[in-house]
VEXDREN-2710 file (C-alpha; in Angstrom, 1 decimal):
% VEXDREN-2710
k/r/px/py/pz
1/MET/-74.1/14.3/41.9
2/SER/-71.1/14.0/39.2
3/THR/-70.0/16.9/37.3
4/GLY/-70.4/15.6/34.2
5/ARG/-73.9/14.8/33.9
6/ILE/-75.9/16.4/31.0
7/LEU/-79.5/16.7/32.7
8/ASN/-78.5/18.5/35.7
9/ILE/-80.0/21.8/37.2
10/PRO/-77.7/24.1/35.4
11/ASN/-78.3/22.4/32.2
12/ILE/-82.0/22.3/32.3
13/LEU/-82.1/26.0/33.0
14/THR/-80.1/26.6/29.9
15/ILE/-82.1/24.3/27.9
16/ALA/-85.4/26.2/29.0
17/ARG/-84.0/29.8/27.9
18/ILE/-83.6/28.3/24.2
19/VAL/-87.2/26.6/24.7
20/LEU/-88.2/30.4/25.6
21/ILE/-87.4/31.5/22.2
22/PRO/-90.4/30.1/20.5
23/VAL/-92.6/31.1/23.2
24/PHE/-91.0/34.7/22.7
25/LEU/-91.8/35.1/18.9
26/VAL/-95.0/33.7/19.0
27/ILE/-96.2/36.2/21.6
28/ALA/-94.5/38.6/19.7
29/TYR/-96.0/37.7/16.7
30/TRP/-99.7/37.1/17.8
31/PRO/-102.6/38.8/16.1
32/PRO/-103.4/41.7/18.4
33/VAL/-106.9/41.9/19.7
34/VAL/-108.9/44.7/18.9
35/GLY/-111.9/45.7/21.0
36/VAL/-115.0/47.7/20.2
37/SER/-113.4/50.8/21.0
38/GLY/-110.3/49.9/18.4
39/VAL/-108.0/50.2/21.2
40/ASN/-105.3/47.4/21.3
41/GLU/-106.4/45.5/24.6
42/THR/-103.7/43.0/24.2
43/ILE/-100.4/45.6/23.9
44/LEU/-99.8/46.4/27.5
45/PHE/-99.7/42.5/28.4
46/ARG/-98.0/41.6/25.3
47/HIS/-95.1/44.0/26.0
48/THR/-95.2/43.1/29.8
49/LEU/-94.9/39.6/29.1
50/LEU/-92.2/39.8/26.3
51/THR/-90.2/41.9/28.6
52/SER/-90.8/39.3/31.5
53/ILE/-89.9/36.6/29.5
54/PHE/-86.5/38.2/28.5
55/LEU/-85.6/38.9/31.9
56/LEU/-86.4/35.7/33.0
57/ALA/-83.8/34.6/30.3
58/ALA/-81.3/37.2/31.3
59/VAL/-81.3/36.0/35.0
60/THR/-81.6/32.0/34.8
61/ASP/-78.3/33.1/32.3
62/TRP/-76.8/34.4/35.4
63/PHE/-78.1/31.6/38.0
64/ASP/-77.4/28.6/35.7
65/GLY/-73.7/29.5/36.1
66/TYR/-74.0/30.1/39.7
67/LEU/-75.6/26.7/40.2
68/ALA/-72.9/25.0/38.2
69/ARG/-70.3/26.1/40.4
70/VAL/-72.1/25.9/43.9
71/LEU/-73.4/22.4/43.0
72/ASN/-70.5/21.3/41.2
73/GLN/-72.5/20.6/38.6
74/THR/-70.4/21.7/35.5
75/SER/-70.1/20.1/32.3
76/ALA/-68.5/20.2/28.9
77/PHE/-72.4/20.5/27.6
78/GLY/-73.3/23.1/29.9
79/ARG/-70.2/25.3/28.8
80/PHE/-71.0/24.8/24.9
81/LEU/-74.7/25.4/25.1
82/ASP/-74.6/28.5/27.9
83/PRO/-73.3/30.9/25.7
84/VAL/-75.2/29.8/22.6
85/ALA/-78.5/30.4/24.7
86/ASP/-77.8/33.7/25.5
87/LYS/-76.6/34.4/21.7
88/LEU/-79.7/33.1/20.3
89/MET/-82.2/34.8/22.8
90/VAL/-80.7/38.4/22.2
91/ALA/-80.8/37.7/18.4
92/ALA/-84.6/36.8/18.4
93/ALA/-84.7/39.9/20.5
94/LEU/-83.1/42.4/18.3
95/VAL/-84.7/40.8/15.2
96/VAL/-88.2/41.8/16.7
97/LEU/-87.1/45.2/17.9
98/VAL/-85.8/45.8/14.2
99/GLN/-89.3/45.1/12.8
100/TRP/-91.0/46.9/15.1
101/ARG/-88.5/50.2/15.0
102/PRO/-87.3/49.6/11.1
103/SER/-84.8/52.3/11.6
104/ILE/-81.1/52.8/10.5
105/THR/-80.1/53.1/14.5
106/MET/-82.2/50.2/15.6
107/ALA/-80.4/48.0/12.8
108/PHE/-76.9/49.5/13.0
109/ALA/-77.2/48.5/16.7
110/ALA/-78.4/44.8/16.2
111/ILE/-76.0/44.3/13.4
112/VAL/-73.1/45.4/15.6
113/ILE/-74.3/43.1/18.6
114/ILE/-74.8/40.0/16.2
115/SER/-71.9/40.4/14.3
116/ARG/-69.5/40.6/17.3
117/GLU/-71.0/37.6/18.9
118/ILE/-70.2/35.5/15.6
119/THR/-66.7/37.2/15.4
120/VAL/-66.0/36.4/18.8
121/SER/-67.4/32.9/18.8
122/ALA/-65.3/31.9/15.7
123/LEU/-62.4/33.7/17.2
124/ARG/-62.7/31.8/20.6
125/GLU/-63.3/28.2/18.5
126/TRP/-60.0/28.8/16.5
127/MET/-58.2/29.9/19.8
128/ALA/-59.3/26.6/21.5
129/GLU/-57.9/25.0/18.3
130/LEU/-54.4/26.1/18.6
131/GLY/-54.7/25.5/22.8
132/ALA/-54.7/29.1/23.7
133/ARG/-58.5/29.6/24.5
134/THR/-57.8/31.2/27.9
135/ASN/-56.3/34.1/26.1
136/VAL/-59.9/35.2/24.9
137/ALA/-61.7/34.6/28.1
138/VAL/-64.8/36.4/29.1
139/SER/-63.3/39.9/30.0
140/THR/-64.7/42.9/32.5
141/VAL/-65.9/44.9/29.7
142/GLY/-67.9/42.0/27.9
143/LYS/-69.4/41.7/31.3
144/TYR/-70.5/45.2/31.3
145/LYS/-71.8/44.6/27.8
146/THR/-73.9/42.0/28.4
147/ALA/-75.3/43.9/31.5
148/PHE/-76.1/47.1/29.6
149/GLN/-77.4/44.9/26.4
150/MET/-80.3/43.0/28.6
151/ILE/-81.5/46.0/30.3
152/ALA/-81.4/48.1/27.0
153/ILE/-83.0/45.3/25.1
154/SER/-85.9/44.7/28.2
155/VAL/-87.0/48.4/28.3
156/PHE/-87.3/48.6/24.3
157/LEU/-89.5/45.6/25.0
158/LEU/-91.6/47.4/27.1
159/ASN/-92.2/49.7/24.4
160/TRP/-93.3/52.6/26.6
161/GLN/-92.4/55.8/24.7
162/PRO/-91.5/58.0/28.0
163/LEU/-88.5/55.4/28.0
164/ASP/-87.5/55.9/24.4
165/ILE/-84.3/58.3/25.0
166/LEU/-83.1/56.2/27.8
167/ALA/-83.5/52.7/25.8
168/TYR/-81.2/54.3/22.6
169/LEU/-78.8/55.6/25.5
170/LEU/-78.3/52.4/26.9
171/LEU/-78.6/50.4/23.7
172/TYR/-75.7/52.6/22.3
173/THR/-73.7/52.1/25.6
174/ALA/-73.9/48.4/24.9
175/VAL/-73.0/49.1/21.4
176/ILE/-69.9/50.8/22.5
177/LEU/-68.9/48.1/25.0
178/THR/-69.7/45.7/22.2
179/LEU/-67.1/47.1/20.0
180/TRP/-64.7/47.7/22.7
181/SER/-64.6/43.9/24.3
182/MET/-64.2/42.7/20.4
183/VAL/-61.3/44.9/20.0
184/ILE/-60.0/43.4/23.5
185/TYR/-60.4/39.9/22.0
186/LEU/-59.1/40.7/18.7
187/ARG/-55.7/42.1/20.3
188/ALA/-55.4/39.2/22.6
189/ALA/-55.7/36.9/19.7
190/TRP/-53.4/39.2/17.7
191/PRO/-49.9/37.5/18.3
192/PHE/-51.9/34.1/16.8
193/LEU/-53.5/35.6/13.9
194/LYS/-50.5/37.5/12.6
195/GLN/-48.3/34.1/12.4
196/PRO/-47.9/32.8/8.7
END
C-alpha cells in the first residue's frame, strides 16, 4: 500500500478518535436516569463509559503512529491530523471536567494544558515556515507530559472520590511537565524568535 494514501488504517484510527469526541460529549451531558430510590442509576455506567472512550482514544493515539511506521502508511494528512485529534479529545475532556469540578485548581490546570498546546502548535507551524521544524520535534518530556495527562484525565473521569488525591497529583505533575516541555520548545526556537 502506498505511503501517501489518505484512507489507510492509521488515518482511519485518527479520524475515529475525532468522531468519538461528540459521542463523549453526548454521554457526558445526557440527562441522568433517576430511579424510585432517588439514586442515579446511570452514574457508574456513565463514568465507566466515558473513561473507556477516553482511554480508547489514548491507546489509538499510540497505535496509529505505530501502524503508520510498521505498515509504511505514513502520509501528510496523517502527520497533520494525528496531533490535532489528540488535542481535541484532551480539550473536550478538560472542558467537561472543569464544569464537573468548577474550582480554580481544575480551571488553572485546564488553561495551562490547553494554552501550551496552542502555543506549541503555533510555534511548530512558524518554525516549519522557516524550514526549522525539526528544532521543535517532540521531546521526551513532552511524551511524559502526555502520559501523565492521559492517566490523570482518565482517573478524574472515573469520578471515584477515593482517587481524588491521586488524580490531582497526576494532573499537577502533568501541568509541571507541560510547562517544562513548553520551555524546552521555546528555548529551542529562541535563536529564531530573537531575530529582527
